[in-house]
Residue, then its C-alpha position, 0 to 999 in steps of 0.5 A: m500499499m502506498k501512503f500519502e500525507v494530504t494537506g488542505m482538508s478541513c472536514a468530511a466533505c474534503s476527505a470524501r472528495v479526495e477519495k473520489a478523485v483518487g478512486n477515479v485514477p486508472g489502476v487504483q483499486s482502493c483509496t482510504v483517506n483519514l481526516l484525523t491524521n490527514s493521511m491516505g492509503v492507496e492500493g493499485t498499480a497507479s503511479e505516485e505522480e498520477i495520485v498526487a496530480a489527482v489530489q491537486a486537481a481536486g484542490y488539495g495537496a499531497f506528498s508521498k511518505a516514502a521519502g521518510g525514514a525506515a519506519e515511515s517508509a513502511g507506512t507508519i505514521s511519523a511522530d511529527a505527523l502526530e504532533d499537535t501543532e494545530t491547537s497552538q495555531m488555533k489559539k493564536r488565531l482565537f486570541a487575536s480574533l477575540g481582541f478585535l471582536i470585543v471592541l467590535m461588540y462594544i461598538s455594535m451592541g454596547v453603543g448602538m443598543l445600550e448607549w455605552p460611552v465612546p469618544g466624543t467624536l464617535q458619539d453622534n457619528v453613526v457612519g463613523q461607528g459603522i466604518i469602525q465595525l467594517i474595519l474591525t470585521g475585516i481584520i477578523m476576516v484576515i486573521n481567519q483568512k484560512f476559512f475563505i481560502n479553503g472555502f472558495k478554493g473548494l467552491i471553485n474546484r466544485a468540492p465545497n466543504m465546511d470552510t465553504l459554508v463558514a466563508l459564505g455565511a461570514g462573507a454574505a453578512f459582511v458584503y450585505s452590511s457593507y452595502v447597507l452602510i454605504d447605501t443608507g448610512h445607518i447602522h441598525d440593519l448591519y451584521f458586522e458583529s455576526a460575521g466577526m462572531i461567526l468566525t471567532l466561534i468557529t475558531v473556538g470550536k476548531m481549537l477545542e476539536a484540535r485539542s481533543k483530536g490531539k489526545t486521540t493519538d496519545a496511545l500511538k505517540s506513547l508507543m513511538k516514544l518507546a523507540p530508542k534513538t541511538a545504538v552502540l555498535i561494535r566496529t573494527n577500526e583501522s588497526g583491527e581492534e574493536a571499538e564502540t561507536t554510537v550511531a542513530v538507530d536508523q543506521v543499524k543494519k541487519g548483522d551489525i553487532f551492538v552492545v547494551r549496558p544495564g539500564e539501557s534500552i535495546p535498540v533493535d531486535g537481535i540475538v544475544e551472542e555474549g552475556i547474561s542479563a534480565v530484560n524487562e519486556s513490559a513495554l511489549t508484553g505487559e509482563s512486569i517480571p524481567v525475563d532472563k536472557g543468555a547466548g542464543d536468546m532473542v531480544s526486542a527493541a524498546t525492552v530494557n536491559m536490567s542487569g548484565f552486559l549484553r553483546c548482540e547481533a541485529v536480526r530485525v531493524g527499522e520497520d521489521t522490529t517488533l515495536a515497529q510492527i506494533i506501531q504499524m498495526v495501530s496506525d493501520a487500524a486508524a488509517t483504515k475505514a470501518p464499514i459503518a463509516k461508509v454511511a457517513d461518507k456517503v452523506s458527507g459527499v452531498f451534504v455541503p452542496a445540499v446545505i448551500a441549496i437549502a440556504f438559498i431556498t430559505m432566503a428565497v422563501w422568506l423574501v417571497l413571504g414579504q420579509p426584508l432582505g436583511y431578515a431573509l439573509a439572516r435565516g440563510i446565514s444561520v442555515l450555512v453556519i449551523s450545518c456541521p459536516c465535521a461532526l459526521g466525518l469525525a464520528t467514526p475515525v475518532a472512536i476508531m483511533v481512541g479504541s485502537g489506542l486503548g487496545a494498544k495500551n492493554k497489549i491488544l492490537f487490532k490490525t484494521a478498523v474492520s477488525l475493531e468493529e467486527t470483533g464485538k459482533v461474533k457469536i461463537a469463539a473457536l479456541d485451539k487447545t494446545g498453547t491457547i487453552t493449555k500451556g502447550e508444555p506437558k508437565v508431570t501431574d501425578i506420581i503413583t507408586s506400587p506397594g513398597v516402592t518409594e517416589s524417589e525410586l520410581m523417579k530415578l528409574a523413569y529418569s534413567i530411561e526417559r532422559k535419552s528420549e526426544h518425546p515431549l512426554a519424556k521431556a516432562v518426566v526429565s524436567a520433573a526429575e531434574k527439579k527433584a535433583v534425582e540421580p539417574y542409573a547408568v543405562v545401556d542398550f537404550l531402545v525405543l520400541p513400536g507401540n509407545g515403549i522404551t527399554a534399557k538395561s542397567a550398566d551391569s546388565k542385571s536389570v531391565f528397565t521398561g516404560g510406556s503406555l498401558s498397552f505396551a506395559d501390559r505385555q511386559f509385566e503384571i499390572p494389578t487391577e487397582m493400578k489399571e483403574r487408577a490409570e483409567r481415572l487419570a485418562d478420564e482427567g485428560k492425563t497420559p499415564l506412563f507405566f514404569g517397571k523393573d524386570e517384570e515388576l511394576m514400579g509405578i505410574i507417572a501421569v503427564a498432561d498438557v495442563i490448562k493455563s490458570d486463566s483459561p476457565e475464567a476467560i471462557r466464563q467471561l466469553q460466555e457471559l458476553g453471550i458467546k458460545v465457546v468451542m474447543l478445537t484439537g487434534d487430540n483423541a476425544r477422551t483427552a479432549e473431553a477431559i480438558g474441555r470439562q476442566a476449561g468449561v467450554d460449551k462444545v469440544i471438537a476432537g481429532v481435527l487436523p490443520d486443514g480440518k480446522e479450517q473446514t470446521i470454522r466454515s461449518l460453525q460460520e453457518k450458525g453465526k460470526v466466528i472468532m478463531v483463537g490460535d497460536g501455531i502454524n497449523d492454526a493459520p488456515a483457520l485464522t484466515r477463514a474465521d470472521i475474526g482471527i485472533a493470535i496469541g502473542a507468544g505464538t508463531d509469526v505465521a499465526i500472527d500474520a494470518a490474524d486480525v487481532v494480536l494479543m501481546n499479553n499471551s492471555l486468553l482473558d484478553v479475548a473477552a477484553a477485545v470483544r468488550l472494547s470492540r462493542a464499546t467502540l461500536r456503541n460510541i460510533h453509534q452515539n456519535l453518528f446519532w448526535a451528528f445526524i440529529y443535530n443537523i436534522i433539528g438544527i437546519p430547520l431551526a436555522a431556516g426559521v421553520f419553527i418561527s410560526v409554530l413555536g416562535w423559535q428564531l435562531n440568530p446567526m451568532f448562536a448558530a455558529a456557537a452550536m456548530s462549534l460545539s457539535s464537533f467538540c462534543v463528538v470528539t469528547n464523547a470518543l475520548r470517553l472510551n479511555l475510561l472503559k475498563i475492558r477487563g472483566e472482574e475475576k470471580i474469586m472462590k473461597k474454600t476453608m480447609s480444617i487441617e489437623g497436625m499443624m503445630c507451629m509457624h513452620c507448619e503454616a508456612r509449609v501448607k501455605k507454600v504448597l497451596e499457593a504453588m497450585p496455579e488455580v490458587e490466588a492466595a492462602e491464609v493459614s493458621h496453625e492456632a485455628g487449624t484452618a487454611v482459607v484458600e482463594l481460588k481463581n478457578d475451581v479445584a476438586d476437594d480431593v485434589l486439595k486434600k491430597i496436596i495437604e495430606d502429602q505433607d503429612y497433615k490430616v484434612l478433617g473437612i473442606e467447606 
């Protein structure tokens, strides 16, 4: 997509005109103009010169952003483009206009109507007072000449805009008043103060609007401020020695070696070559706990080196860094148009010409009804200045900008305005199991020993034969054994056998060690019925039981499972509260999948699904309503693309992130519900803005035209019409800013269970019980008292009483009851 900066736009009619002009250029497939950021994105084969020429022919200016730096050339909105220079310019214009307006109002209203004192020479000089009013109004018009330049330029180019309405209204009042003053010499039918007041009040509104619009890009500006400005590179000097050189970050190239000292920001994405440190990645992931980094680990731009010295090789620079891509996603979301904006755009395209026509018709009707020219002109001017195409044009983009910015603050990235609007409309959430609902890393969950066998003996045997296996389940056993500091046997003749089994011999070849599934183990040694039943129960819980034996004797069972993330059940509950049906997709067998599904609380489980089958499953689900697909792996990419909205967990693969419409940087399933809430709130805000913009014009234009004079006696002075117009855009932008107050994350429900425990004698017992309880991922906190003999457990997710009981009784205490 080609990106352009567009100058000279003042309202929605301008952006609609530019879109239409560029859309008519041969080779242009699509064109999106953003009034909020004065930017334009164009897709197609047309040249930049043809596009710029089309914009200029429409009466506006344009230049390509490709001439900027690396980040800007990728289409990212530059920090300079977001800098709020408009507010300060408007303030200067406003204060200058106010100074002359006060004098103008004093002479026109104070002297003419209230007989306030003036210098003696003007006291009875009516023409003199009129000439001073004319001069003061002329000065105010010069100060606000931008309205007239843009307005009449638009009129000449047959693209009238909001400035055209203001210029026509103020200009008509000035010309008519000048004519009356010269022709009659009296000042009772002059509208100089109306012209001056109109221009000043519109400037007030424009200043408030500019100030509010500046705040809508705060999130994007804060992201840009994270980007480091310099990097310390290692360069080889003439004598062949390495030397440190500080350069601007945009001069860093892929393959360059850079160093980062404690407290410094990492300038670009890279791989650690030397050094060990803890890196604070909260700017990108939201995780406040620093992550340990060593040789071979990836580091990202804008993260902070907390402790050690790091020497790294640059692998992604400029627009390719993670931070640049995040900024790109947020700016792209603001640069694209939501479907709902098309309604306002169509209206804006014909709005200004229609208002001008209504103003002339209004004047003609009042003249036909016998009213004097001054009265008819006042009604026409009121129609011109009360009409507000800006409110229509800003209704959607300001809400999209604030919504996408709020999402970015909460590490939820919407790639386009369409994804921000559509996410809240979904009825079904399809969640991938591995890595999304579960952690994606198998863990040892249960250790069951045969009579006469200790846990350490079983772990020693299992560790000895599994440590040479590459199977994920074997790695889980090895990890558990290493945490327990188990010393393995020396084994020989390690052999992986078909049918999920492993055998090995002790170094002296006197013993044969065996491990594997039930079907494999059943052929190697006798398995008691009780142990088989225990294994069945474990399988029903979604765990994989592994049997281990020595010679022909069963030593015990170790159960391994891909455990559920602690926040998954709560996240699924929140989605269901939002009226969304939750479906789990997995390639696992039905038994394991159903067990995981029950623990997570999903509405439906679809098991045995292959990658291409996931895409087909999404198709069938779409027959029942709009579908979100949430995944993290390469095998999820087809389904993410097929779904109405694809959501990638941020810690997932690049392929999944590329295929998705929304990216969750926090790697938390809770953020799926947060994204839906934000989408719905943004859409609701857009509806409110559009309602206000339409209803304001529907009521305001007839009121200004004098439709209600004969019925209700309501008559609108042009000055009040200008004030109403100024406030309308300000109200729309301010309403959009209310989104920043939204709490997008729902309240987590905390469950409490009180355990009566016998055997705790001292503070050390308390600490021991508290430690094992709080080690459980489902436990938020535990308050333990040896004096009361209780443990009050706060749970994020429900845990079976027998699980809690086993945890405590494994520590040699007795659980008397759980409430």
